N, C-alpha and C positions, 0 to 999 in steps of 0.2 A: 127362216133364212133371211139374213141381212140383204137388202136390195140396193141398187145404185141410187135410187131416190133418197134412201136413209142416209147414204154416204153423202150425198149432195146437200141434204139438210144439215148434217153435222159440219161440213165444210163451208156452208153458206155460199154454195155456187149452184149452177144449173146442172142437171143430170148430164147434158151433152158435154158439159166441161169435164165432168168426172171421166166419161168415156175417152175423151181426147187425152187427158193426163195419163190414163193407165195404158193407153195404146202407144204412148211415145210420140204423139203427134208433135211435129217440130214448131208449130205456133203456140205452144203452151209455155208460159213463163215458169221459171224455177220456183217462184213464190207460190204460184197456183199449183204446181206439181207437188211441192212439199205439203201444202195445205191439204190436198186430196190424199196424199199418202198417210198423213197423220189421221185423218178421218177414217181410212181404211183400216189402220191399225186399231183405233178405238172401237170400231164397230165390229170388227172381225169379218169384214167382208171378203168372200171368196168368189173371184170372177168365174163366169161360166165359159170355160176354155173352148168348149164345142161351139158355142154361139158366137164367141168372139172370132173363132177360126173361120166360121161360115161368112161373117162379116168382112174379114180381112183377107179371106181365101188363103189363109196360112194356118196350118195345124200346129206350128212350133214344135214339130216332131222331125227327127232325122232318123233314117234307117241305116242299119249297118248289117251287111250280109258277109258272114265268114265261112270258110270252107269246112272247118272242122275244128271245134273248140277243144277237142282232146290235145291239140298242140298248145302248150303253155305260152309260146311266143305269140300265138294269135289271140289268146286271152288277154296278153299284156297290151296288144294294140287296142282291143276293145276297151280295156280299163282306162288307158290315157285318152282315147278319143271321147269316151263318155264324159270324162272330167272336163275337157276343153269345151265340149258342146253344151253341157249342163251349165257351165259358168256363163255361157252366152244366152241362157234362158231358154234352151231347147231340151226336149225330152228325147232320149234314144230308144228306138225300137229295134231289138236285136233278132236276127234270123240266123240259125245255125244250119248249114247244109249236110252236116255229117258225112261228108265225102261224097254226096250224091249229086251229079250235075243237074238233075232235074229239079232238085230243091232250089238250086240258084235261080232258075227261071220262075218257079212258083213264088219264091220270096219277092222278087221284083214286082210281079203282078199283085201280090197281096199288099206290099207296101204302097204301091201306086193307088190301089183301092182305098187304103187307109188315109190317103192324102198327105203322106209325109212330104216335107218341103224339099228334101235332098236324100240321096243315098250314097253311102260308101261300100264299095264292093271288093271282097277278096274271094273270088269264085274258085270252084273246083276245076273247071275246064274252060279256058278262054275260047276254045273252038266251037262251043256249043252255039249253033245257029239260032235257036229259039231264045237263048239268053241274049245274044246280040241284038235280036229284033226287039225284045222287051225293054233293053236298055235304050235303045234308039227311040222307043215310044215314050220313055218317061220325060215328063215335062220340066223337071227341075234340075238342079246341078247334080252331076254324077262325078265321083272321084274313085279311081281304081287304086287299090292298096296292093302294091307289088305285083301288079298285073298289067298287061298291055294288050288292048284289043282295038286294033287299027280301024276296024269298021265303026267303032264308037267315036265319031269325029268330035262330038261336043264334050267328051269326057276328059278330065285331067287325070294325071297319074302321079304317084309317089312310089318310086321303086328303088331298090338297093342294087349297088354295083356288084352283083353276083359274079359276073364275068371276071372282072379284075381280081376279086378276092379269091375265087377258086383257082385261078391261074397262078396267083402268088402262093397259095398254099401247096398246090401241086408242084410247083418249082422248088419249094423247100424240100419236099420229099425226094424229088429227083437229084437235087444237089447233094443229098445224102446217099446217093448211089442206088436208090430204089428204082428198079425197072419193071418189076411185077406189082402193080398196085390195083387192088380191087375198088371199083367204083360202086358204091351201094346207093343208088338214087331212088327218089320217089317216082311218080309217073312223069317221065322225062319231057314229053312233048305237049303237055296240057297247060302249062303255065310258063310265064316269063321266067320265074324262079328255076324251074327244072331245065329249061332250054339254055339259059345263060350259064348255069352252073356246069352243065355238060359240055357246052362250047368252051368255056374256060379250061376245063380239064383236058380236053382234046387238043387245045391249042398249045398248052404247056408241053404235052407229050410230043407234038409235032415239032415244036422248036427245039426239042432235044433228040430229034431223029427217030421218034417212036410212033407207032400207031396204036389206036385203041384196040385191045384184044377183046373180042366178042364174049369170051368166056369169063372175062373179068368185069363186065358190065352187067349189073343186076338192077332191075326196076320193079317196084311194086307199090301198092298203097302203104304209106308209112305208118306201120304198126310194129310194136316191139317184137312180136313173135315172128314176123317176116325177117327181121334183122337176125334173130337167133337161128332160124332155119338155114339161112344162107351160110352162116358161119359153120354150122354143123355139117352141112353138105360138104363143104370144102375141106374141113378137117377129116371127115370120114374117108375122103379120097386122097388124103395127105397132099392137098393141093392149095394150102393157104399161102397166099403171096406174102412177101415181106412187109407190105404196107396196105393200109386200109383207109379209104376216104368214105365216110358215112355222110349222107345227105340229110334229109329232114331229121330233126332231132328225135322223134318218137322211135326211130330205129336204134338209138344208142343204147338204151337199157337192155334190149335184147342182145345185141352184139356183146356187150360187156358181160352179160350173164353167162352167155355160152363160152366165151373166152375163159372166164374164170372156172367155170365148171369143168373145162377140159385142161386146166392147169397151163394155159397159155398166158405168159406174163407180157402185159402191155408195157411197151417201152424197153423190152428186152427180147422177147421172141417175136414181137410184131410191133410195127409203128402204126399208130392209130390217130387219125384226125377227124374232126367233125366240121361240117359246113354250117352248123348252128351252134351258138354258145349258150350253155344253160348251167344252172347251179350244179348239175350232176357232173358236167365236164370239169368244173372247178374243184369240186369236192372229192372226185375220184382219186385214188392213189395208184399210180402217179396222175396228176392232173392232165387232162387231155387237150391237146392243141385244137384250136377252133376259130372259126370265123365270127366275129362279133359285129352286130349292127344295132343301132339305137332304135328300138321299137318305140320308144317314147318320142323321139324326134320324128319318126315316120308318121305316127299318130297325130302329133301336134301340127305338122305341115299339112296333112290331109284335112284335118278339122279347119284349119285356117283357110284353105282353098274353098271349102264348102261355105264357111261363114261369110267370107268376103263376098261371095257370089249371092248369098242370101241377103246381104246387106245392100245389094244393088251394084256392086262393083262389076264393070264389064271386063272380065278377065278372059283373054283368049285361052282356050284349052292348051295345057302345056304338061310336060313331063319333067318332074323334079327327081334327080338321081342323087341318092345319099351314099356315103362312103361305107365300105365294109373293111374291117381291120383284121389282120391275122394275129391271133394271140398265141405265141409260141410257148409250149409247155413241155414237160419231160416226156410225154407220151410219144414224141417224134424225135427225141434227142438221139435215138439209136440209128447207126447206119445199116445199110442192107448187108455190108460184110459182117458187122457185129451180130445182126440177126442170124445169119447163116452159122456164124461160130457158136452162138448160144444154143441154137437147136442142135447142132452137131454134138456139142458137149452133153446135152440133156439125153439124146438118144443113146450115146455111149454110156452114160450113167445108168439108164434104165436097163441096157443089155447086161451090164455088169451085175446089177441088183437081181435081174431075173435069172441070169445064168444060162438062158436059151436063146438070146437074141430076139425076143418077141417084139413085133411091131407095136405101134401105137395103139392105145386102148379104145374101145368103143365109147360112144356118147355116154357121159355121165360117169365113166369108170376111170377116167384119167386123162393124161395129156396125150395128144396125137401129133406133137411136133418135136 
């Protein structure tokens, strides 16, 4: 294995000069640095990162904790953050909490023990007291990703404007005459995302003289089966409202699957909107109205906050709010009046076809609207 002494002999300099050149020491001339880098390339020298980290007290590693990588939007954030961080010469250590708040805390402790220089956190539950304590004890920069934890006074945050986006999307449905709107959310009070989305939904209703109906508010961990089960239960009771707002994107496949299985036509028999934009929303026929946010920008801003602090910038903790846009598509082009008319015509058609006025069919057997 090539040593620093061999690199120094090839470059014609002292071993200490090689060390300073490779560590980015400010008092090294460009000429000396280029001479050392050329010698490194010729000898194939690979620096001992662990030893270098012990000397500099820097591991050149950044930890990223995400709540659940089953969500493609979170995977997108990790992708763009890793690109930005690796370009700055750091390695990313990734921890996936799989929807378990206890894993968030364990991951902070583990990354601390592995001496990462900074961490970015998109946790499962912001209210977790043990997580808050672990973050408060972390010695390096912390950036929260679409999360807000007031007790972490030294942490910065990059968040999306979920309140404004959800308000505008709900207002769009209300202006089309929809007064019965199902809100299918994730865990509503555990994160900034859930709280702000529900707050925006309720504010839009209130501004139109309406209150949130408890029977039209559903919350659970965001998985496809949960979305399907909610739609099935409403159809079985012939209680499907004229419009549906779906929160976290993992719900969407389940919702669409059950609607299609029961013969409910999106954009005709029900208006459907998603609070997350994904390729499925765009490719579905008809395309689904959704809120879009730039996960690329969120990742790049968060990475820059971390890297600036690692470079020595004395940045006061701050919260960066990024915009959310409503992407209007045909799934919500139908008014509440048109939904009622379409459903009435279909019921009449089924009664004529059956000859006995039979009600909507059971799950998997046909339409119930």
